[in-house]
N, C-alpha and C positions, 0 to 999 in steps of 0.2 A: 541435469542443470546443476552444476556445482554450487551456484549461488543459492539455490533453494535449499540444498542439504546443508550448507554452512549456516544459514539462517535458522532453519529448523533445530539444528543441533545447539547453536550458541544462545538462542533466546531463553530457554528452550520451548519449543512448540510441540506439545505432546498429545494435545486433544484434536484429532482431526475431526471436522464437522461432516456429518453425512450429507454431501452435496455432490453435485455433478462436476465440481472443480476441486482444485487443491486449496482447501480452506481450513485454517487452523484457528482455534480459540486461543487468544492470549489471555483474557480474563472474561468476566461477565458479559461485557457488551463490545469488546473489541476483537476484530478478526483480522488475520493476515490471508490475503488471497493471492495465490501465485498465478499469473496470467500467461500462458504459453504463447499466444499470438503477439505479433508486433502491435503496439499501441500508438496511434498517431493522432493528431489534432482532428482528423475527419472521423474517426471511429470511436472517439472517447465516449461520446454520449450513447452510442450503441453498446459499448461495454458496460457503461453504468446502467442502462436499462435492463440488460441481460443479468446483471448482477442483482438488480432490484427484484426481478421475478424470482431468481434463485434463492434469494435470502429472505423471501416473505414467508417461509415456511416455519413450522413450530420448532425446528432445529436451531433457529436463530432467535435472539431476543428481539423484542419489538423495537426498542431503540438500540442503535448499533453504530459502530464506526467500522468501515472497511478500509484496511490499508492494502492498497493493490500494488504488488510488486511485479514489474514486467519490463519488457524490452521496447526500445523506441529507436527511431531514426530521425525523429523530429527535434527541434529545439523548443524548450518550454521555459517559461518564466514560473517563478514560485506560485503566483496568483492563479495560474491555469490549472493547477493540480488539485484544488480543493473544491468539493461540491457538497451541497446539502439539498435534499430532495423536498424540502419545505414540509415534510411529514415527520419522519423519525429516522432517518439514515443519513450519516456523513460518510464521505468518501474521500480518500486522499491517495494520489498516485506516488510511487517511488519508482522512477523509470531510469533504466540503464541503456545507454547507447554504447553497445559493445565495440563498435568501430572506432569511435572517437575517445572512448573511456570516460565520457562524461555521464554524471548522474544528475537527474532533476528530481527535486524533492521539496516538499513544504513541511517545515517542523514548527509551524505556528502553534500557539496555545489557544485552545477554545475552552470557554467557560461554561460547558455543559456537563453536569455531574456524570462522572463515569464514562464519558465519551472522548476525552482528550486523547489525542494520538501523539502528542510531541515526544514522549519518552520513548514509545515503541519505534517511531521513525528514526530517532537519533540512535537507538540501539542497533537498528538495522544499518544505519549508516556507519556506525562504528565498526561493526562486523566486516563490512565490505571495503571501508576506506581507511579505517583506523582513526577517523575524526568523528566527533559528535556533532559539533556545529559546523555550519558552513555559510558562505556569504552568497546572497542573491539566489538561493535555491540550487546551487550547482556545486559538484564535488567531482574529483577524478577517482575512477574505479581502479582498486589494485588487482590486477588480474594475475 
């Protein structure tokens, strides 16, 4: 996946977390997760439940933000891409539809100390599209 290697190199993501997935530590409480399977509206909650189980180990901080980079074939609105488990984990999806070239992302600002994901999501978007900010949670992927 060229997208993954581009993001790892450009951010740079140097500390891979010992987990069953491709997970990299951005800083103390923020992680980038590369999800290989297609993510759609029907399986999103399953993905989140799986990630909750995998990240509840001592390899991860108790409070955390997961930025999930993956592929999709569905269309999403910005508000469809952010989740909080009502305990200690925030999750935001950054999804790429390789067929249409559309990107779906949420670059909102959250006010929880150390868990904001806006800068990381915008940096990923700049790496892949050349733009930091986008309107309505959509951009076009530069292939």
